[in-house]
VEXKEMI-940795 format. One record per residue: y, z, x of N, C-alpha, C in turn; residue in three letters. Coordinates in steps of 0.001 Angstrom, whole numbers, plus 500000, padded with zeros to 6 digits. Each point is the difference from the previous one (the first is absolute). Layout:
BEGIN
YZXYZXYZXALA/...
//
This chain:
BEGIN
669953425232967900498812501236499452499475498021498824MET/498774501642500045498890498567499514499643500363498611SER/499266499036499069499389500089498693498811499901499723SER/499760500492498657498747500491500201499795500684498593TYR/499084498551499422499299500087498829498999499839499703PHE/499165500849498871498495500030499414499813499105498230LEU/498785499371500389500619498683498057497890500416500504LEU/500652500464498845497907500037499075499588498274499818PHE/499561498932500521500345498661499699498834500197499154LYS/500238498976498651499385499830499083499284498695500044PRO/498723499856499415498942498900500237501002498907499524TYR/499297498251500796501060499223499507501432499697501269GLY/500649500572500963501209500253500365499740499530501124TYR/500519498278500515499844500497502227500117500815499785LEU/499959500795501631500010501278501274501954498989500780SER/500097499337499290501781499193501088500744499846499030GLN/501705499618500076500674499417499558500179498777499931PHE/498995498752500791500301498412499266498163500056499417THR/501228498938498706498466499557498753499235498510501092ARG/498936499667500156498878499378500667500291498952498317GLU/500276500274498840500126498912498970501013500872498554SER/499928499680499741500874499859498574500347501110499416PRO/498153500268500257499204501136498132500179500997500816GLU/499740500513501673499810500820500506501069501240499952HIS/499352501410499751501827501065499775499626500443501393LYS/501394500200500469499700500901500993500331501228500367THR/500311500730501350500809501551499447501441499605499922LEU/501077498938499800500819500215499955500094499417499121GLY/499420500693498979499740499690498171499525501213499569ASP/500027500730500670499609501760499929501387500378499967LEU/500908499632501810500830501229499775500924499567500513PHE/501208499735500572500953499680500365500384500711501784PRO/498787499464500829500503500075501240500378499906500580PHE/500449500930501660501297499536500245498704498669500813PRO/501327498886500832499650499231500868498819499955500976LYS/500924501092501032498359499801501232498721501282499360ASP/499502500586499179499529500042499746498107499313499579VAL/499443500750500477498360498894500419499317500858499878TYR/498758499746499225498825500904499964499439499871500443PRO/499375501682500737499114499645500973498135500001499567VAL/499402498946500688499032500051498968500034499382498934GLY/498827499498499251500138498468499239499110501562499017ARG/500086498946498938498522500630498953500044497995499059LEU/498842499916499466499553498362500462500690500318498013ASP/500154498908499619500030499434498678500005500993498379LEU/498932499981500465498897501119499156499315501162500527ASP/500501500834500548500551501171500747500942500922499221SER/499827501294500011501079500866498904500609500747501361GLU/500822501666499917500242500871500386501786499942501323GLY/499091500300500574501446500459500579500019499422500756LEU/501410499599501118500780498841500945501271500573500541LEU/500074500369500929501432500927501548500635497876499497LEU/500746500562499625501391498962501055500822500491500301LEU/500580499833501081501139500986501776500975498593500006THR/500189500401500662501122499169500525499618501209501992ASP/499533500302499296500486501011501693497956498856501508ASP/500785498841500201499235499665501237498326500711500445LYS/501009500662501066498788501308500491498537500159499180LYS/500448500566498608499244500668499348499133499353499988LEU/501060498670498775498859498580500225498288499588500895ASN/500886500097500957499094498844501644498743501264499906LYS/500491501032500145499360501541500043499016500537499165ARG/500189499465498367498505499872499621499635499145499813VAL/500793498098500484498408499407500101499553500091500899LEU/499977500254501007499995500514501338498190500031499985ASP/499343499218500321498535501028500240499171500851500447PRO/501230499207500557498918502148501369501226500806499787SER/500154500772499163501076500533498914499553500223498992SER/498114500494499324499857500306498640500394501132499582PRO/500345499541498949500681501389498492498746499350498907HIS/499436500972499239499415500398498607501127499090498908GLU/498959499057499487500643499376498840498266500314498637ARG/500895500278499079498833500255499011499649499357499041THR/499215499121499496499687499344498123499344500450499095TYR/500150499465498565499238500884499450499551498814498977TRP/498718499480500389498779498720500393499652500175497565VAL/499798499802499618499487499096498965498785499166500458GLN/498391500195499552499683498947501022498822500246498577VAL/499504497871499580498539500249499248499297500943500574GLU/498938500160498974498808501515501309501297500786500168GLY/498266500852500293499925501330500611499524500132501498ILE/500857500861500815499863498983501521498867501318499941PRO/498328499829501140499388501676499857500890499816501461ASP/499001500961500339500282501432501155500352498809501172THR/498943498137499916499861499022501367501162499761499445GLY/500636499281499865501015499645500101501215500750500545ALA/500216500812498817501187501698500730499863499562501786LEU/497833500256500373500619500453500845500307498985501549GLU/499547498701499077500196498782501155502236499984499898ALA/499899500170499073501166499887500664500635501336500302TRP/499682500989500204500169501759500690499800499284501623GLN/499198498984500097499640499825501392500784498819500531LYS/499833498536499184501231499470500202499193497943499429GLY/500387500203499243498824498411499877500184498518500459ILE/499622499044500431500517498592500174500570499266499473MET/501099499825499492500101498661499919500468498878500469ILE/500570499427498702500474498581500130501726500330500817ARG/501181499624500547500859499868500824499967498754500097VAL/501526498906499654500629498760500668499243499386500427ASN/498023499329499254499023499987500430499607500334501146GLY/499963501235500534498924500604500927499628501284499419LYS/499171500552500422499114501234499790501129501237500683ASN/500004500722498780500730501013500251499026501042499857TYR/500098501090501021499284501881499757501948501060499509GLN/498851500160498850502167500784499555499008501364500772THR/501218500435499863500487501902501133499393500310498740LEU/499059501355500033499997500901498980501181501246499313PRO/499673498684498782500540501209498545499755501293499287ALA/500376500670499255499953501533499319499472498704498411LYS/499422500528499687499084499243498717499301500943498778ALA/500636500290498854499252501244498962500113499168498959ARG/499327500528499107499910498743499133500894501503499167LEU/500282499278498536500952501062499661499872500262498320LEU/499343501183499671499274500437498825500847500027498567THR/501852499669500192500707499411498210500352499189501207GLU/500945498531498982501096499283500848501079500692499940PRO/500324499702501743501439500329500056501365499289498892PRO/500466501986500608501133499544498386500717499405500305PRO/500484498444499506500659498410499979499706499466498562LEU/501457499084500038499979499760498835499496499088499453PRO/500220499752499273499050498235499467499955499217500450GLU/499402498870501013500505499067500165500882498819499295ARG/501139499160499911499884499010499719500125498312500658ASP/498963498908499994498950500257498520498675501395500581PRO/499648500393498613499026501151500388498581499189500840PRO/499758500444500570498430499728500938498904499491498986VAL/499522498878500318498968499523499033499114501164499108ARG/499250499781499465498887501114499189498737499243500784PHE/498858500007499763499109499699499830498210501351499828ARG/499903499552498612500427500935499949498176500473500267LYS/498756499417500385498510500356500598500043500403501097HIS/501917499691500703500420500038501711500349501756500263ILE/499158500613500586501009501613500100500574499446501056PRO/501336501222500084500764499793500484500613501281501022THR/500432500262501090500258501566500413501133499808501139SER/500075500497500138501389500896500877499874500502500779TRP/500952499638501477499895499826501608501351500715499961LEU/499607500655501174501474500454501180499483499648501446GLU/500723499101500721499276499191501182501278500675500716LEU/499750500449501603501149500391500759499608499280501079THR/501460499241500440499373498561501267500952500817500731LEU/499990499515502065501219500221500569500185498278500676VAL/499084498892498917500895499110500911500165499621498610GLU/500747498454499553500603499475499359500081498454499931GLY/498131499464501144499640497684499303500863500289498728LYS/499225498404500204500771499363499015499554500595498566ASN/499806500121498724499301500332498734498600500915500777ARG/500226500822500956499454500660500153499313500648498943GLN/500488501101499381498235500467498915499523499303499331VAL/500109499020498765499856499315499715498531499156501141ARG/500826499180500772498321500055500850499358499994500213ARG/499770501952500054499644501534500944498485499240498322MET/500704500279498749500308500204498994498590499416498929CYS/500260498965500748499111498541499812498986500173500729ALA/500076499849501186498808499877500707499109501110499765LYS/500226501556499331498889500582499875499597500265498829ALA/500338498197499416499705499995498024500850500281499363GLY/500658500595499784501621500061499017501067500088500098PHE/499482498826498616501676499521499947501323500497500333PRO/500606499716500432501376501030499075501137499750498884VAL/499739500168499580500199500181497959501739500334500647LEU/500423500319500591501369501318499998500290500644501222ARG/501607499747499990499909500943501745500836500203500066LEU/500308501155500437501136500408500069500561500960501034VAL/500977499415501109500653501506501794500919500897498247ARG/498816501448501188501160501015499453500570501074500261CYS/499168499620501855500794500540500859500519498915501196ARG/501614500781500602500030499528501610499667501004500593ILE/498757500918501196500775501170500751500184500909499294GLY/501543500522499045499882501046499379501107499445499258LYS/500013499015499576500620499587499178499242499731498773LEU/500041500330498579499459499558498436500412499499499257GLU/499580498993499111500545499667498491499476501036499206ILE/499982501328499195499129500540500846501520501052497735THR/499201499488499130501651499613498964501181498670499761GLY/499445498762500763501529499397500059498936499021498619MET/501240498987500091499362499237498574500049498193500945GLU/498854499169499605500063499265500661501097498794499938PRO/501334499323500373501354499601500705500507500749500024GLY/499364501712500223501245501551500324500330499591501446GLU/500981500190500746500763500173500510500488500741500447VAL/499998501670501330501552500761500323499760499626501298ARG/501250500550501109500713499475500497500124501564500963LYS/499026499868501341499745501114500594501527500010500957LEU/500238501434499834501209500667501167500179499654501114GLU/498156500071500940499523499838501475498575500083499780GLN/499571499128501522497608499942499502499874501530500708PHE/499008499536498299499416502384500857499123499754501525PRO/
//
């Protein structure tokens, strides 16, 4: 029987169990996961949010296979306030660089949030600059290139201050705190 865990990965943790240097914090520092459980996908050190961990190799392969797209939704705090042109660029697909090559992203759902999402404060706090406004976006992608959301936002002129994956398919972080782990009896 396979094991499934949802984790709200905090800022500053690697999405792996092996340290790359002594000061790095890893998923094993958050919870005593079983030996053969690994994250399905990744979030970079500076990103937060939902990670699915499992020992179900078939699910891992299916979720990571580009030929079987699934939605991933992110709450993104950016410098500035994106206009309709930026939102339309993300919705149509935008040219970014991936592994030194140009890459046209698939169309994404993009909307400006009128209120900050229901998240706890980040530790450490996001930098504050008195004369530069910030805003929150909700971006939903069906692909997951390395640092794709950050690259998409930067390409449109809106550097990312905070990035939180809030949903993978039907799974959400709603009501979870950073570092919290929930065991699922089965994969929905």
